[in-house]
Every structure is written in structure tokens, then in C-alpha cells.
LUMSEFI-691732 format. One line per 5 residues: number of its first residue (from 0); for each residue y, z negated, x negated of N, C-alpha, C. Coordinates in steps of 0.2 Angstrom, whole numbers. Each point is the difference from the previous one (the first is absolute). Layout:
! residues N
NUM = Y:Z:X:Y:Z:X:Y:Z:X | ...
! end
This chain:
! residues 477
0 = -121:-1058:125:5:1:6:3:7:-1 | 1:4:5:2:6:0:8:0:-1 | 3:4:-4:7:0:-1:4:2:6 | 6:-3:1:4:2:6:4:6:-2 | 4:3:5:3:6:0:5:0:-6
5 = 4:-5:0:5:-1:-6:-3:1:-7 | -6:-3:-1:-3:1:-6:-2:7:-2 | -3:3:6:-2:7:-1:6:5:-2 | 6:-2:3:6:4:-1:2:-1:-7 | 0:-6:-2:2:-2:-7:-4:3:-5
10 = -6:1:2:-5:3:-5:1:8:-1 | 4:3:4:1:7:-1:4:1:-6 | -2:5:-4:4:2:-6:7:1:2 | 5:-2:-5:7:1:2:1:7:-2 | -3:3:-4:1:7:-2:-6:4:-2
15 = -3:4:5:-6:3:-2:2:7:-4 | 6:1:-2:2:5:-4:2:-1:-7 | -3:-6:-3:2:-2:-6:6:-4:0 | 1:-4:-5:6:-4:0:7:4:-2 | 4:1:5:6:3:-1:6:-4:2
20 = 2:-5:-5:5:-5:2:7:3:1 | 1:6:-3:7:3:0:-1:7:-2 | 2:4:5:-1:8:-1:7:2:-2 | 2:0:-7:6:2:-3:-1:6:-4 | 6:3:-1:0:6:-4:-4:-1:-7
25 = 2:-6:-3:-4:-1:-6:-7:0:0 | -3:-3:6:-7:0:1:-3:7:1 | 4:4:4:-2:7:1:0:4:-7 | 5:-1:-4:0:3:-6:-6:-2:-4 | -2:-6:0:-5:-3:-4:-7:3:2
30 = -1:1:7:-6:3:2:0:7:-2 | 6:4:1:0:7:-1:-1:1:-8 | 2:-4:-4:-1:0:-7:-7:0:-2 | -4:-5:4:-7:-1:-1:-4:6:2 | 2:3:6:-3:6:2:1:6:-4
35 = 6:0:-4:1:6:-4:-5:2:-5 | -3:-5:-2:-5:1:-6:-7:1:3 | -1:0:6:-6:2:3:-1:7:3 | -5:4:-3:0:7:3:-2:0:7 | 2:5:3:-1:1:7:-7:0:2
40 = -3:-4:4:-8:0:1:-1:7:4 | -5:3:-2:-2:7:3:-7:0:3 | -4:-5:-1:-6:-1:3:0:-1:7 | -5:2:4:0:-1:7:-1:-7:2 | -5:-3:-4:-1:-7:2:6:-5:-2
45 = 3:2:-6:5:-4:-2:6:0:5 | 2:5:3:5:1:4:-2:-3:7 | -6:1:3:-2:-2:6:0:-8:0 | -3:-3:-6:0:-7:-1:7:-3:0 | 5:3:-3:7:-2:0:3:-1:7
50 = -1:6:4:2:0:7:-3:-5:4 | -7:0:-1:-4:-5:4:2:-7:-1 | 1:-2:-6:3:-6:-2:6:-2:3 | 5:5:0:6:-1:3:0:-1:8 | -4:4:3:-1:-1:7:-3:-7:2
55 = -5:-2:-4:-3:-7:1:6:-5:-1 | 4:0:-5:5:-5:-1:5:0:6 | 2:6:2:5:1:5:-3:-3:7 | -6:1:1:-4:-2:6:0:-8:0 | -2:-3:-5:0:-7:0:6:-3:0
60 = 5:3:-3:7:-3:0:3:0:7 | -1:5:4:3:0:7:-4:-4:5 | -7:0:-2:-4:-5:4:2:-7:-1 | 1:-2:-6:3:-7:-1:6:-1:3 | 5:5:0:6:-1:4:-1:-1:7
65 = -4:5:3:-1:0:7:-3:-7:2 | -5:-3:-3:-3:-7:2:6:-5:-1 | 4:0:-5:5:-5:0:5:0:5 | 1:6:3:5:1:5:-1:-4:7 | -7:-1:0:-2:-4:6:3:-7:0
70 = 2:-3:-5:2:-7:-1:7:-1:-3 | 4:5:0:7:0:-3:5:2:5 | 6:-2:-1:6:2:4:2:7:-1 | 4:3:4:2:7:-1:4:1:-6 | 4:-5:-2:4:1:-6:-5:0:-6
75 = -5:-4:0:-5:0:-6:-4:6:0 | -2:3:6:-4:6:1:4:6:-3 | 7:0:1:4:6:-2:0:0:-8 | 1:-6:-3:1:-1:-7:-7:1:-3 | -5:-2:3:-7:1:-3:-2:8:0
80 = 3:3:5:-2:8:1:4:3:-6 | 6:-2:-1:4:4:-5:-3:-2:-7 | -2:-6:-1:-4:-1:-7:-6:4:0 | -4:0:5:-6:4:0:1:7:-1 | 5:3:3:2:7:-1:2:1:-7
85 = 4:-4:-3:2:1:-7:-5:0:-5 | -5:-5:1:-6:-1:-5:-4:6:1 | -1:3:6:-5:5:2:4:7:-3 | 6:0:0:4:6:-2:-1:0:-8 | 1:-6:-3:0:0:-7:-7:2:-3
90 = -6:-2:3:-6:2:-2:-2:7:1 | 3:3:6:-1:7:1:4:4:-5 | 6:-2:-2:4:3:-5:-4:0:-6 | -3:-6:-2:-3:0:-6:-7:4:-1 | -3:1:6:-6:4:0:1:7:0
95 = 6:2:4:2:7:0:3:2:-7 | 3:-4:-3:3:1:-7:-6:1:-5 | -6:-3:1:-5:1:-4:-4:6:1 | -1:2:6:-4:6:2:4:6:0 | 7:0:1:4:6:0:-3:5:4
100 = 2:7:-1:-3:5:3:2:0:8 | -5:3:4:1:0:7:1:-6:3 | -3:-6:-2:1:-6:2:7:-3:0 | 3:1:-6:7:-1:-1:4:4:5 | -1:6:1:3:5:4:0:-3:7
105 = -5:-2:2:0:-3:7:5:-6:1 | 0:-4:-6:5:-6:0:7:3:0 | 1:5:-3:7:3:0:2:3:7 | -5:3:3:1:2:7:2:-5:5 | -4:-6:-1:1:-6:4:7:-3:-1
110 = 1:0:-6:7:-4:-2:6:4:2 | -1:7:1:5:4:2:1:0:8 | -4:-4:3:-1:0:8:2:-6:2 | 6:-2:1:2:-6:3:-2:-1:7 | -1:-6:2:-2:-2:7:-8:1:1
115 = -3:3:-5:-7:1:0:-4:-7:-3 | 3:-2:-6:-2:-6:-3:4:-6:1 | -2:-6:-1:5:-6:0:5:1:-6 | 6:-3:1:5:1:-5:-2:-1:-7 | -4:-6:-1:-2:-2:-6:-4:5:-4
120 = -5:3:4:-4:6:-3:4:5:-2 | 5:3:4:4:6:-1:4:-1:-6 | 3:-6:-1:5:-2:-5:-4:0:-7 | -6:-3:0:-4:0:-7:-3:7:-1 | -3:3:5:-3:7:-1:5:5:-2
125 = 6:-1:2:5:5:-2:1:1:-8 | -2:-6:-3:0:1:-8:-4:5:-3 | -5:2:5:-4:6:-3:3:6:-1 | 6:1:4:4:6:-1:4:0:-7 | 2:-6:-2:5:0:-6:-3:-4:-6
130 = -5:-5:2:-1:-5:-6:-8:-1:0 | -4:6:1:-7:-1:-1:-2:-1:-7 | -6:-3:-1:-2:-2:-7:-1:6:-4 | 4:1:-6:-1:6:-4:-6:0:-5 | -1:5:-2:-5:1:-6:3:-3:-6
135 = -4:-4:-4:2:-2:-6:1:5:-5 | 5:0:-4:2:5:-5:-6:2:-5 | -4:-5:-1:-5:2:-5:-5:5:4 | -1:-1:6:-4:5:4:3:6:1 | 7:0:2:4:6:1:0:4:-6
140 = 1:-3:-6:1:4:-6:-6:5:-1 | -6:-3:0:-6:4:-1:-1:5:5 | 2:-1:7:0:5:5:4:6:-2 | 7:-2:-2:4:5:-2:-2:5:-6 | -3:-4:-5:-3:4:-5:-5:5:2
145 = -5:-2:5:-5:4:2:3:6:4 | 6:-1:3:3:5:4:4:5:-3 | 4:-3:-5:6:4:-3:-2:1:-7 | -5:-3:-3:-2:1:-7:3:-5:-5 | 5:-4:2:3:-5:-5:3:-6:3
150 = 2:-5:-4:3:-6:2:6:2:4 | 2:-4:6:6:2:3:6:-1:-5 | 0:-5:-4:5:0:-5:2:5:-5 | -6:5:-1:1:5:-4:2:7:4 | -2:0:7:1:6:4:8:-1:2
155 = 2:-5:2:7:-1:3:5:-3:-6 | 6:2:1:5:-3:-5:1:-8:1 | -1:-2:7:0:-7:2:-4:-1:6 | -4:-5:0:-5:-1:5:0:-8:2 | 2:-2:6:0:-7:2:-7:-2:1
160 = -2:-5:-3:-7:-2:0:-2:-4:7 | 6:-3:3:-1:-3:7:2:5:5 | -4:1:5:1:4:6:6:-3:4 | 3:5:3:6:-2:5:-3:1:7 | -5:3:1:-3:0:7:-8:1:-1
165 = -3:-3:5:-8:0:0:-2:0:7 | -5:4:2:-2:1:7:-8:0:0 | -2:4:5:-7:0:1:-4:4:-4 | 3:6:-3:-4:4:-4:2:1:-7 | 6:-3:-1:2:1:-7:7:-4:-1
170 = 3:0:-6:6:-3:-2:5:5:-3 | 6:-2:0:5:4:-3:4:-3:-6 | 1:3:-5:4:-2:-6:6:4:-1 | 5:-3:-2:6:4:-3:-1:2:-7 | 2:6:-1:-1:3:-7:6:5:-1
175 = 1:2:-7:5:5:-2:-4:5:-4 | 1:7:2:-3:5:-4:4:1:-6 | -3:3:-5:3:1:-6:6:5:0 | 0:4:6:6:4:1:6:-4:4 | -1:-6:1:5:-4:3:0:-2:7
180 = -4:3:4:-1:-1:7:-3:-6:2 | 3:-4:5:-4:-6:2:-5:2:5 | -6:-3:0:-5:2:4:-4:-6:3 | -3:1:5:-5:-5:3:-7:2:-1 | -4:-4:-3:-7:3:-2:-5:-4:5
185 = -3:3:5:-4:-3:4:-8:1:-2 | -3:-6:-1:-6:0:-3:-5:-3:4 | -6:4:2:-5:-2:4:-5:-5:-3 | -2:-5:5:-5:-5:-3:-6:3:-1 | -4:-1:-6:-6:3:-1:-5:-2:6
190 = -4:5:2:-5:-1:5:2:0:7 | 7:1:1:2:-1:7:-3:5:5 | -1:6:-2:-3:5:5:-7:-2:2 | -3:-3:-5:-7:-2:2:0:-6:5 | 5:-4:0:1:-6:4:1:3:7
195 = 3:5:1:1:3:7:-6:2:3 | -4:4:-4:-7:2:3:-4:-6:1 | 0:-5:-4:-4:-6:1:3:-4:7 | 6:0:1:3:-4:6:-2:4:6 | 0:6:0:-1:4:6:-8:0:1
200 = -4:0:-5:-7:-1:1:-2:-7:3 | 4:-5:-3:-2:-7:3:2:0:7 | 6:3:2:2:0:7:-5:3:4 | -3:6:-2:-5:3:4:-6:-4:1 | -2:-4:-5:-5:-5:1:1:-5:5
205 = 6:-3:-1:2:-6:5:0:3:7 | 1:6:1:1:3:7:-7:3:2 | -5:-1:-3:-7:3:1:-2:0:7 | 1:-6:4:-2:0:7:4:6:4 | 5:2:-2:4:5:4:-3:7:-1
210 = -5:1:-4:-4:6:-1:-3:3:6 | -2:-5:5:-3:2:6:5:2:5 | 6:-1:-1:6:1:5:1:8:0 | 2:2:6:2:8:0:6:1:-4 | 4:-5:-2:6:1:-3:-1:0:-8
215 = -6:-1:-2:-1:-1:-7:1:6:-4 | -1:6:2:1:6:-4:8:1:-1 | 4:-2:5:7:1:0:3:-6:-5 | -3:-6:0:2:-5:-4:-2:1:-7 | -6:3:-1:-2:2:-7:4:5:-3
220 = 2:5:4:5:5:-2:7:-3:-2 | 2:-5:3:6:-4:-1:0:-3:-7 | -6:-3:-1:-1:-3:-7:0:5:-5 | -3:6:1:0:5:-5:8:2:-1 | 4:1:5:7:1:-1:3:-5:-4
225 = -1:-6:2:4:-5:-4:-2:0:-7 | -7:1:-1:-2:0:-7:3:6:-4 | 1:6:3:3:6:-3:7:-1:-2 | 4:-3:5:7:-1:-1:1:-5:-5 | -4:-6:0:1:-5:-5:-2:2:-7
230 = -5:4:0:-2:3:-7:5:5:-2 | 3:3:4:5:5:-2:6:-4:-3 | 1:-6:2:6:-4:-3:-2:-2:-7 | -6:1:-2:-2:-2:-7:0:6:-5 | 2:6:3:1:6:-4:7:1:-1
235 = 2:-2:-6:8:1:-1:2:7:-2 | -5:4:-1:2:7:-1:1:3:7 | -3:-2:5:2:2:7:6:-3:2 | 1:-6:-2:7:-4:2:6:4:-4 | -2:2:-6:5:4:-3:2:6:3
240 = -5:4:3:2:6:4:4:-2:6 | -2:-5:3:3:-2:6:8:-2:-1 | 1:-4:-6:7:-1:-2:4:6:-1 | -3:5:-3:4:6:-1:1:4:6 | -5:0:5:1:3:7:6:-4:3
245 = 0:-7:0:4:-4:4:7:1:-3 | 1:0:-7:6:1:-3:3:7:2 | -4:5:1:3:6:2:2:1:7 | -3:-5:4:1:0:7:7:-3:2 | 3:-4:-4:7:-3:1:5:3:-4
250 = 6:1:4:6:3:-3:4:-5:-3 | 5:1:-4:4:-5:-3:4:-4:5 | 2:4:6:4:-4:5:-4:-3:5 | -6:-1:-1:-5:-4:4:1:-7:-1 | 2:-2:-6:1:-7:-2:-7:-3:-2
255 = -5:4:-2:-7:-3:-1:-2:2:-7 | -1:-5:-5:-2:2:-7:-7:-1:-1 | -3:5:-2:-7:0:-2:-1:1:-7 | -3:-4:-4:0:1:-7:-4:6:-3 | 2:2:-6:-3:6:-3:-6:-3:-4
260 = -5:5:-1:-6:-2:-3:0:3:-7 | -3:-4:-5:-1:2:-7:-7:2:-1 | -2:6:1:-7:2:-1:-3:-2:-6 | 3:1:-6:-3:-1:-6:-2:-7:-1 | 3:-5:4:-2:-7:-1:-4:-3:6
265 = -3:5:4:-3:-2:6:-8:3:0 | -4:-4:3:-7:2:1:-2:-1:7 | -7:0:1:-3:-2:6:1:-7:2 | 1:-4:-5:1:-8:1:6:-3:-3 | 5:5:-3:6:-3:-2:5:5:2
270 = 6:-2:3:5:4:3:7:-2:-3 | 3:4:-4:7:-1:-3:5:4:4 | 5:-4:3:5:3:4:7:-3:-2 | 5:4:2:7:-3:-1:1:-7:3 | 3:-4:-4:2:-7:3:6:1:4
275 = -1:-2:7:5:1:5:2:-8:1 | 7:0:-1:3:-7:1:1:-2:7 | 1:-6:2:2:-2:7:-4:-7:1 | 3:-3:5:-3:-7:2:-6:1:4 | -5:-5:-1:-6:0:5:2:-3:6
280 = -5:1:5:2:-2:7:2:-8:0 | -3:-4:-3:2:-7:0:7:-1:-3 | 2:3:-5:6:-1:-3:6:3:4 | -2:6:3:5:3:5:1:-4:6 | -5:-3:3:2:-5:6:3:-6:-2
285 = -1:-2:-6:3:-7:-3:8:2:-1 | 2:6:0:7:1:-1:4:0:6 | -4:-1:6:3:0:6:4:6:2 | -4:6:0:4:6:1:3:1:7 | 5:4:1:3:1:7:-5:4:4
290 = 2:-1:7:-5:4:4:1:8:-1 | 6:2:-2:1:7:-2:-5:2:-6 | 0:-4:-5:-4:1:-5:-8:0:2 | -2:-5:4:-7:0:2:-1:6:4 | 4:2:4:-1:6:4:-1:7:-4
295 = 4:0:-5:0:6:-5:-7:0:-3 | -2:-5:-3:-6:0:-4:-6:1:5 | 1:-3:6:-6:1:5:-1:7:2 | 6:4:1:0:7:1:-3:4:-6 | 1:-2:-6:-2:3:-5:-8:-1:-1
300 = -2:-6:2:-8:-1:0:-3:4:5 | 3:1:6:-3:4:5:0:7:-2 | 5:2:-3:1:7:-2:-6:2:-5 | -1:-5:-5:-6:2:-5:-6:2:4 | -2:-4:5:-7:1:3:1:6:4
305 = 5:2:4:1:6:4:0:6:-4 | 4:0:-6:0:6:-4:-7:2:-3 | -3:-5:-2:-7:2:-3:-5:2:6 | 1:-3:6:-5:1:5:1:7:3 | 7:2:2:1:6:3:1:6:-5
310 = 3:-1:-6:1:6:-4:-6:1:-5 | -4:-5:-1:-6:1:-5:-7:-2:3 | 0:-2:7:-6:-2:3:-4:-6:-4 | 4:-4:-3:-2:-6:-3:1:-6:4 | -5:-4:0:1:-7:4:1:-5:-6
315 = 5:-4:0:1:-5:-5:-1:-6:4 | -6:-3:-3:-3:-6:4:1:-7:-4 | 5:0:-4:1:-6:-4:7:-3:0 | 3:-1:6:7:-2:1:0:-8:-2 | -2:-2:-6:1:-7:-1:6:-1:-4
320 = 4:-6:-1:6:0:-3:0:1:-7 | -5:-1:-4:0:1:-7:0:8:-2 | 0:4:5:1:7:-2:7:3:1 | 4:-4:1:7:2:1:5:-4:-4 | 5:3:-3:6:-4:-3:6:2:3
325 = 4:-5:1:7:0:3:5:0:-5 | 4:6:-1:4:1:-5:7:-1:2 | 4:-2:-5:7:-2:1:4:6:2 | -2:6:-2:4:6:2:-2:3:7 | -4:-5:4:-2:2:7:-6:5:1
330 = -2:2:-6:-6:4:0:-7:-4:0 | -5:2:3:-6:-3:0:-5:3:-5 | -3:-5:-4:-5:2:-5:-7:0:3 | -3:6:0:-7:0:3:-5:2:-5 | -4:-5:-2:-3:0:-7:-8:0:0
335 = -3:-1:6:-7:0:0:-3:5:5 | -5:4:-3:-2:6:5:-8:0:-1 | -3:-6:-1:-7:0:1:-3:1:7 | 3:-3:5:-3:0:6:2:6:5 | -1:6:-3:1:6:4:-6:3:2
340 = 0:3:6:-6:3:3:3:7:3 | -3:5:-2:2:7:3:-4:2:6 | 3:3:5:-3:2:6:-3:7:-1 | -6:1:2:-3:6:1:3:4:6 | -2:6:1:3:4:6:-1:-3:6
345 = -7:-2:1:-2:-3:7:4:-7:1 | 0:-4:-5:4:-6:1:7:1:1 | 3:4:-3:7:2:1:2:2:7 | -5:5:2:1:2:7:0:-5:5 | -5:-5:-1:0:-6:5:5:-5:-1
350 = 0:-3:-6:4:-6:-2:8:2:1 | 2:6:-3:7:1:0:3:4:6 | -3:6:0:3:5:6:-2:-2:7 | -7:-1:1:-2:-2:6:3:-7:2 | 0:-5:-5:2:-6:2:8:0:1
355 = 3:4:-3:8:1:2:1:2:7 | -4:5:2:1:3:7:-3:-5:5 | -5:-4:-2:-3:-5:5:5:-5:1 | 4:-2:-5:4:-6:0:7:2:3 | 2:6:0:7:2:2:-1:3:7
360 = -5:1:3:-1:3:6:1:-6:6 | 2:2:5:0:-5:6:-7:0:4 | -4:4:-2:-7:0:3:-5:-5:-3 | -2:-5:3:-4:-5:-2:-7:3:-2 | -2:5:4:-7:3:-1:0:3:-7
365 = 5:3:-3:1:3:-6:-2:-6:-6 | 3:-6:2:-1:-5:-5:-7:-3:0 | -3:0:6:-7:-2:1:-5:5:-3 | 2:6:0:-5:5:-3:1:-1:-8 | 5:-1:-2:1:-1:-7:-4:-7:-2
370 = 1:-5:4:-4:-6:-2:-8:1:0 | -2:4:5:-7:2:0:-2:3:-6 | 4:5:-2:-2:4:-7:0:-5:-6 | 5:-5:0:0:-4:-5:-6:-5:-1 | -2:-3:6:-5:-4:1:-7:3:0
375 = 0:7:0:-6:4:1:-5:-3:6 | 4:-1:5:-4:-3:6:-2:6:5 | -5:0:3:-2:4:5:4:-1:7 | -1:4:5:4:-1:6:-3:-7:3 | -7:-1:0:-3:-6:3:3:-6:-4
380 = 0:0:-7:3:-5:-3:7:-2:1 | 4:5:2:7:-1:2:0:-4:6 | -4:2:5:0:-4:6:-3:-7:0 | -5:0:-5:-4:-7:-1:4:-5:-4 | 4:2:-4:4:-5:-4:8:1:1
385 = 2:-1:6:7:0:1:4:-5:-4 | -3:-6:-2:3:-5:-4:1:2:-7 | -4:4:-3:1:3:-7:5:5:1 | 0:5:5:5:5:0:7:-3:1 | 0:-5:4:6:-4:2:4:-2:-7
390 = -4:-4:-4:2:-2:-6:3:5:-5 | -4:6:0:2:5:-5:7:3:3 | 0:1:7:6:2:3:6:-4:-2 | -1:-7:0:5:-5:-2:2:1:-7 | -5:1:-4:2:2:-7:4:6:-1
395 = -2:5:3:4:6:0:7:-1:2 | 1:-3:5:7:-1:3:4:-5:-5 | -4:-5:-3:4:-4:-4:2:3:-6 | -4:4:-3:3:4:-6:5:5:1 | 0:3:6:5:5:2:6:-3:3
400 = 0:-6:1:6:-3:4:7:1:-5 | -1:-1:-6:7:1:-4:2:7:0 | -5:5:0:2:7:0:3:2:6 | -2:-3:6:3:2:6:7:-4:2 | 2:-4:-5:6:-4:1:6:4:-2
405 = 5:0:4:6:3:-2:5:-4:-3 | 1:0:-6:4:-4:-4:-4:-4:-5 | 3:-6:-3:-4:-4:-5:-5:-4:4 | -6:1:-3:-5:-5:3:-1:-6:-4 | 0:-6:3:0:-6:-4:-7:-2:-2
410 = -2:2:-6:-7:-2:-2:0:-8:-2 | 6:-3:0:0:-7:-1:-1:-5:6 | -1:4:6:-1:-4:6:-7:-3:0 | -1:-6:0:-7:-3:-1:-4:1:6 | 2:2:6:-4:1:5:-4:7:-1
415 = 4:5:-3:-3:6:-1:-6:-1:-5 | 1:-3:-6:-5:-1:-5:-6:-4:3 | 2:-5:4:-6:-4:3:-4:4:4 | 3:4:4:-4:5:4:-5:3:-4 | 2:3:-6:-5:3:-4:-6:-4:-2
420 = 2:-6:-2:-5:-5:-2:-5:-2:5 | 3:0:6:-5:-2:6:-4:6:2 | 2:6:-2:-4:6:2:-6:0:-5 | 1:-2:-7:-5:0:-5:-5:-5:3 | 2:-6:3:-5:-5:2:-4:3:6
425 = 4:3:5:-4:3:5:-5:5:-2 | 2:5:-4:-5:5:-3:-6:-4:-3 | 1:-5:-4:-5:-4:-3:-5:-3:5 | 2:-3:5:-4:-3:5:-4:6:4 | 3:5:1:-4:6:4:-4:4:-5
430 = 0:-2:-6:-4:3:-5:0:8:0 | 7:2:-1:1:7:0:-2:3:-7 | -6:2:0:-3:2:-6:0:8:-2 | -1:3:6:0:8:-1:7:3:0 | 1:4:-5:6:4:-1:-1:4:-6
435 = 5:5:0:-1:5:-6:2:-4:-6 | -3:1:-6:1:-4:-6:7:0:-2 | 4:6:1:7:0:-3:4:-5:4 | -2:-2:6:4:-5:4:1:-7:-3 | -5:-2:-4:1:-7:-3:6:0:-5
440 = 1:6:-3:6:0:-5:6:1:4 | 0:4:6:6:1:4:2:-7:3 | -5:-4:2:2:-6:3:3:-5:-6 | -3:1:-6:2:-4:-5:8:2:-2 | 1:6:0:6:3:-2:5:-2:5
445 = -1:1:7:5:-2:5:1:-8:0 | -5:-4:0:1:-7:0:3:-3:-6 | -1:2:-6:3:-2:-6:7:2:0 | 2:6:2:7:2:1:4:-4:5 | -3:-1:5:3:-5:5:1:-7:-3
450 = -5:-2:-3:1:-7:-3:5:0:-6 | 1:5:-4:5:0:-5:7:0:3 | 1:5:5:6:0:3:2:-6:4 | -5:-4:3:1:-6:3:2:-5:-5 | -3:-1:-6:2:-5:-4:7:2:-3
455 = 2:6:-1:7:2:-2:5:-1:6 | -2:-1:6:4:-1:6:4:6:0 | -3:6:-1:4:7:0:1:2:7 | 5:3:2:2:4:6:0:7:-2 | -4:5:3:-1:6:-3:0:6:5
460 = 4:5:-1:0:6:4:-6:4:0 | -5:-2:2:-7:3:-1:0:7:3 | 3:1:6:-1:6:4:4:5:-4 | 6:-1:-3:4:5:-4:-4:2:-6 | -2:-5:-4:-4:2:-6:-6:4:2
465 = -4:-2:5:-6:3:2:2:8:2 | 5:1:4:2:7:2:2:4:-6 | 4:-3:-5:2:3:-6:-6:3:-4 | -5:-5:0:-6:2:-4:-5:5:3 | 0:1:7:-4:4:3:3:7:2
470 = 7:0:-1:3:6:2:-2:6:-4 | -1:-1:-6:-2:6:-4:-7:2:2 | -4:-4:4:-7:3:2:1:4:6 | 6:0:3:1:4:6:-3:-3:6 | -1:-7:0:-3:-3:6:5:-3:5
475 = 6:0:-2:5:-2:5:1:6:5 | 0:-2:6:1:5:6:5:-3:5
! end
């Protein structure tokens, strides 16, 4: 006799993402401890297999949830969705923690973008900013010996074997130099640069059908741009140079603290810098800061990006919470400079100067001309794709709205942030694939900045800061 519907529903697995009875901090620490002893997988098949396995588990989990919703009340549906989201987020966190590299960086970007993912996903993936699985000390010690020529215990007067921060490309340990200075030693995971090349190559394979599209050349160039910038983040000598440039860019009265670099203890894969004190983002918010304090730090964060952008032609594309420290003296610690991208002359003329005049003019045609150049559209394509042009125009106005506002712009307004999230979805549906490669990091920079200020609930005088930063360029007329 054929089974009835109730029997079929009962036969569905309760959890297609493995048994996760309780997702607690202890459970997460146990998983991270296990992952710490496993080297980062660098092979193409290994990484593709891990991502494919995760995708299959997520698909079956949500399919099972969807089937059950046909036969349950609305209250049960909501609870089951929360549980499914939580289990899916846990498995995603575990897989990204294992793979690290570009895959984990995607998780960090998603975690830093509220309203994009369900709350359960965002809350768990946020741990990738502060509590990612570190490399075990036995693996780390060998790596340090290869880079600096000796055991960390011999090189430094004191070296903490447990990291105090771990992220997508490396982890950070507190140490003390024999001259007495307290330092942070940033140590890259072995083989992480190779994983970036592998992940980009896998992505190109997965998108093979798009090769027949007229947008493939542009998309392929964007992949190349992403790979170049991500690989530059694995070059700590380049980050050291960026740290020094940024340190020189800010004056004492700016209220922004950039750590000093110790070259004699740094290599391409190890970066030793001054230990900057301050609360991380989570501890800062837990202290329930006043609106005035939130506003001050929000303005300092905005200032960091604008100073590097206009004074040094550097696009800082990594506005995630783990890169900033909130100090008791009111100054902002700005501690990570891996995600920097310098404009060439052509890009600078288009992105900054022409973009500035296009967005400040009252002539809409100037803006449309700028959009056409950004999308690399012909006149015929501009006429044929008004939907794409319209979404890009909405994007431009969205990003420039705070800079056109006279007074404190409220980044904590959920309607403003949700508008940005809806534009991401619009662009995805329209398959807006063709654009200049640098645009992908400009979008990331702008959206992550909005997301961070939104979570701080900061009210910022954007226009004042903007005009102060461009005044030296002679653009104010």
C-alpha cells in the first residue's frame, strides 16, 4: 500500500545539515579547535568539492523545510525557518572556516551586510570577523621559522601562542619586542595565496556558459581585477608600504591612529606592527555608547576612506568591523590595510573627478554620460537597456544622497539601508554584468561603509567632511 502524505513528511530528515542540537559558543570553539589543526586546502578539486557539498546540503535543507510548510501552521513555519537558517548558517560557517581565503572573505562581506541575509546567518557569519578558526601553534611556529629564521619564542621577548584575532587570510598574535614595545604580529596562513587563484579559476569554470555572452570579456576582466586585489592582500610587504602611506596621511588632530610597522620583523607573509589598544566593534556597541559618541566614530570612519581616496587616490574596499578599534580617548584605531586599490590616471579621471561633477551638476544628461562610460555602453545599448541604466542611476543617487544632505545624515535609518539592499537585488535580477573592473571594489567600498555606519546607528555630517577633503584639490567652485 502506498504511504500517505503524513508518512512522507515524517520520513523527511529532521536536519540535512548534520546533527546540531545546540549551537553554542562552546560548540563553535570545539569546531574551530578541530579546524585549527587542518592545513588550508589548496587543491582545486578539494575546494570545489567542499563548496559543492555545502551547496547540496543547503539545497536539501531548504527543500525539506519548504515541503513541510505545506502542512504546518504559520507559527510552526516561522520557527522551522529560524531553525533551518541557524543550521544552514552553522554549516556555512564551518565550511568557510575550513576553506578560508576568498571564500571566507565572501562570508565576511555578507556578514557585514545586514538586511541581505536572514538574521541567523548574519549573526553566525559575523564570527568570521573576530573568531575565525586560527592556525594551530605547531603549524604557526614552523611557518614563522621559515619566514624569520627562528622560533617566535627566540625572536620576541614574549610571544602569546594563542591568537587574539583570526580572519580570512591570517591571524594576529600579541608579542613584545626585546626593546620593550608591544606589537601585533600578523601571520599569513601557508598556501593562502594559492587558494585565491584556485577559487577564481573554479569560479570561471562554473560560469563557463557565459563565455558565449557579449559581456564575458568584461566579466573576465572583473575576475582578473578581483584576483589581483585579493592576491595583493596576501603581500604583507605591500600592506606594510600602505600602512606607512596611511600613517603619513593622517595628522595628530585627525583622531585616527594608524600603527607603526617594524620592518625587521616583517616579511611578505608576516607583518609586525605597533599594538593599538581599543575596543572592537562588538564590545563598543555592548557598552551602549551615546549618540554623540556614535556620531564621532562614524565621522572618523568616513574620514578614513575619504582621506585615502582624495589625497592618495587609494580606494579602501574593506570596511568591515574588524578593521577598526574604538578607543577610550575618542580616537579611532585604523589597523588593516590589505584591501587597498590605487587608481590609475584614467580611472581617477572617470571615477573621482568626472563622477564628482556628474553628481553635483543639476544636468541629468551629465550623469547619464557618466553612467554610459562606466558601463561601457554604446548609444544603441543605452537606448535598448533603459532598465539597466535606470538601476545604475538609482545606485548613483543612493550613494550620493548623504553627500548632498545638509546637516547630519542618519545612516541608522533602516529605510535608507534597505533601499541599498533592494538595489543589489534589482541589479542581480537584471544581470548587470558589464562594468569597469574597478567598479566592483567601488561598490564594495560604498556598500560596506553604509553597512558599518548603519550598524553603528551613526549620524554623520557627510557633506562637511567631503568638502573638507576635496577643498585641497581645488574642485570646490
